C-alpha positions in Angstrom: 14.1 20.1 8.8 16.2 17.0 9.0 15.9 17.0 12.8 12.2 16.3 12.3 12.8 13.0 10.5 12.3 9.9 12.6 15.7 8.1 12.6 14.2 4.7 11.9 12.8 6.0 8.6 16.2 6.4 7.1 17.4 3.0 8.4 14.3 1.1 7.1 14.5 3.0 3.8 18.1 1.8 3.0 17.2 -1.8 4.1 14.1 -1.8 1.9 15.9 -0.2 -1.1 18.7 -2.8 -1.0 16.3 -5.7 -0.8 14.1 -4.2 -3.6 17.1 -3.7 -5.9 18.1 -7.3 -5.4 14.5 -8.5 -6.2 14.4 -6.3 -9.3 17.8 -7.6 -10.5 16.8 -11.2 -9.9 13.6 -10.7 -12.0 15.5 -8.9 -14.8 18.2 -11.6 -14.9 15.6 -14.4 -14.9 13.8 -14.6 -18.3 10.7 -16.0 -16.5 10.7 -13.1 -14.1 10.5 -10.3 -16.6 6.8 -11.0 -17.7 5.8 -11.0 -14.0 7.6 -7.7 -13.4 6.0 -6.1 -16.4 2.5 -7.5 -15.6 2.8 -6.3 -12.0 3.7 -2.8 -13.1 0.8 -2.6 -15.6 -1.7 -3.9 -13.1 -0.5 -1.5 -10.4 -0.5 1.4 -12.8 -4.0 0.6 -14.1 -5.5 0.2 -10.7 -4.0 3.5 -9.5 -5.2 5.2 -12.7 -8.7 4.1 -12.0 -8.6 5.6 -8.5 -7.1 8.9 -9.8 -9.8 9.0 -12.4 -12.5 8.5 -9.7 -10.8 11.2 -7.6 -10.6 13.8 -10.3 -14.1 13.0 -11.6 -15.9 13.1 -8.3 -13.8 14.8 -5.7 -14.0 18.5 -5.0 -10.8 20.2 -5.9 -9.7 23.1 -3.8 -8.8 26.3 -5.6 -8.9 30.1 -5.2 -12.7 29.7 -5.9 -13.4 26.5 -3.9 -12.7 26.7 -0.2 -10.2 29.4 -1.0 -9.1 29.9 2.6 -8.0 26.2 2.8 -6.3 26.4 -0.6 -4.3 29.4 0.5 -3.5 27.6 3.7 -2.2 24.7 1.8 -0.2 26.9 -0.6 1.4 28.8 2.4 2.5 25.6 4.2 3.8 24.1 0.9 5.9 27.2 0.5 7.2 27.1 4.0 8.2 23.4 3.6 10.2 24.3 0.6 8.0 22.5 -2.0 8.3 23.9 -5.5 4.6 23.4 -6.2 1.2 23.2 -4.5 -0.2 19.6 -4.9 -3.7 19.2 -6.1 -5.9 18.9 -3.0 -9.3 17.1 -3.1 -12.2 16.5 -0.8 -13.7 13.1 -1.3 -16.9 11.7 0.1 -16.1 8.2 1.6 -19.2 7.1 3.4 -18.1 8.2 6.9 -14.5 7.0 6.8 -12.0 9.2 8.7 -8.8 9.5 6.7 -6.5 11.8 4.7 -3.6 10.7 2.6 -1.2 11.8 -0.2 -0.6 10.0 -3.4 1.3 10.4 -6.7 0.5 9.5 -10.3 2.7 10.2 -13.3 4.7 12.9 -11.5 1.6 14.7 -10.1 1.1 14.9 -6.3 -2.3 14.7 -4.8 -3.6 15.3 -1.2 -6.9 13.7 -0.5 -9.0 14.5 2.6 -12.1 12.5 3.2 -15.1 14.7 3.6 -15.9 13.8 7.2 -12.4 14.6 8.3 -12.5 17.9 6.4 -15.9 18.7 7.9 -14.8 18.0 11.5 -11.5 19.8 11.1 -13.1 22.7 9.4 -15.5 23.1 12.3 -12.7 22.7 14.8 -10.8 25.6 13.2 -7.7 26.3 11.3 -5.2 24.6 13.7 -6.5 21.0 13.4 -7.0 21.2 9.6 -3.6 22.8 9.2 -2.0 20.0 11.1 -3.7 17.4 8.9 -2.7 19.2 5.7 1.0 19.7 6.9 1.1 16.0 7.8 0.2 15.0 4.2 2.5 17.7 2.7 5.3 16.1 4.7 4.8 12.9 2.8 5.5 14.8 -0.4 8.4 16.8 1.1 10.1 13.5 2.3 9.4 12.0 -1.2 7.7 9.0 0.4 5.5 8.8 -2.8 8.4 9.4 -5.2 10.4 6.4 -3.9 7.4 4.0 -3.5 8.1 2.4 -6.9 11.6 1.4 -5.8 10.5 0.1 -2.4 7.4 -1.8 -3.5 8.8 -5.3 -3.7 10.4 -5.2 -0.3 7.3 -3.5 1.3 5.5 -6.8 0.9 7.9 -8.4 3.4 5.9 -9.0 6.7 6.7 -6.5 9.5 9.5 -4.7 7.6 7.3 -2.7 5.2 4.9 -1.8 8.0 7.7 -0.7 10.2 9.0 1.7 7.5 5.5 3.0 7.0 5.1 3.7 10.7 8.4 5.5 10.9 7.2 7.7 8.0 4.0 8.5 9.9 6.0 9.6 13.0 8.1 11.8 10.7 5.0 13.4 9.2 3.4 13.9 12.6 6.6 15.8 13.6 6.3 18.0 10.6 2.7 18.7 11.3 3.3 19.5 14.9 6.3 21.7 14.0 4.2 23.9 11.8 1.0 23.8 13.7 1.6 22.5 17.3 -1.8 23.9 18.4 -3.6 21.6 16.0 -1.7 18.4 16.5 -3.6 16.8 19.4 -7.0 17.7 18.1 -6.1 16.6 14.6 -5.2 13.1 15.9 -8.1 12.9 18.3 -10.4 13.4 15.3 -9.1 10.1 13.9 -9.5 8.4 17.3 -13.0 9.5 18.4 -15.0 10.4 15.4 -17.2 13.3 14.4 -18.6 14.3 17.8 -16.9 12.6 20.7 -13.4 13.9 19.9 -14.4 17.2 21.6 -15.0 15.4 24.9 -11.9 13.2 24.9 -9.5 13.8 27.8 -6.3 14.1 25.6 -3.9 13.5 28.5 -5.8 10.3 29.6 -5.8 9.0 26.0 -2.1 9.7 25.7 -1.5 7.7 28.9 -3.0 4.7 27.3 0.3 4.3 25.4 1.8 3.4 28.8 -1.1 1.7 30.5 -2.5 -0.5 27.7 0.1 -3.1 27.0 0.3 -6.8 26.0 1.1 -9.1 23.2 -2.0 -8.5 21.1 -1.6 -4.7 21.3 2.0 -5.1 20.2 1.2 -7.6 17.5 -1.6 -5.6 16.1 0.6 -2.5 15.8 3.6 -4.3 14.2 1.3 -5.5 11.4 -0.1 -2.0 10.9 1.1 0.8 8.6 0.3 3.4 11.3 1.4 3.6 14.9 -1.3 3.4 17.6 -2.9 6.8 18.1 -2.0 7.2 21.8 1.7 6.6 20.9 1.5 9.2 18.1 0.3 11.8 20.6 2.9 10.7 23.2 5.7 10.9 20.6 4.9 14.6 19.9 5.7 15.4 23.5 3.5 18.5 23.4 
């Protein structure tokens, strides 16, 4: 599966890791820096803990008795990716936001799918939903979450952290398309067009926007973003 990894992901990872280690060392060496390091870790842990508490307290956790077909689908693709566990997968109501993501807390992996995305993908059929799930499982497979603590200081560097994140997204799209190529385009169009219009989008025309819509502000907006522009993500899959 190494062939599915975007080459830039590895390059940016080593650059970020080296910079972060230097930052950590400078804070440890500096007596003044240690309290800031400890305070930052505590605040980050506390904020993440609150979110995980909200997720587990209010989200719908998939299981053999709760959307069992989707749970089994997740377990099957986790096995095929070589994961040694099935992450906890939750549906979370988010006021109409269209998103899905993976996160990690105290060694536990979570996949979160916002309810509107789940609803749309569920109606579209297994391929689109499977692509979205495989994309998030790929973040766990590639250990993007495991190494986030190491890379955190350097991720704050303008442009560099976002570039690494975009490379990771390209990698996860490749994983998703490798396992469910029939759901890749519809899975991405759901994020682009919303609950109803995605069915009527001309996918080829939308893909062509990656070539036709150019300019400084389009470029600048993307280099500041953690995700590549959606037409470019579809184009990159070359389906």
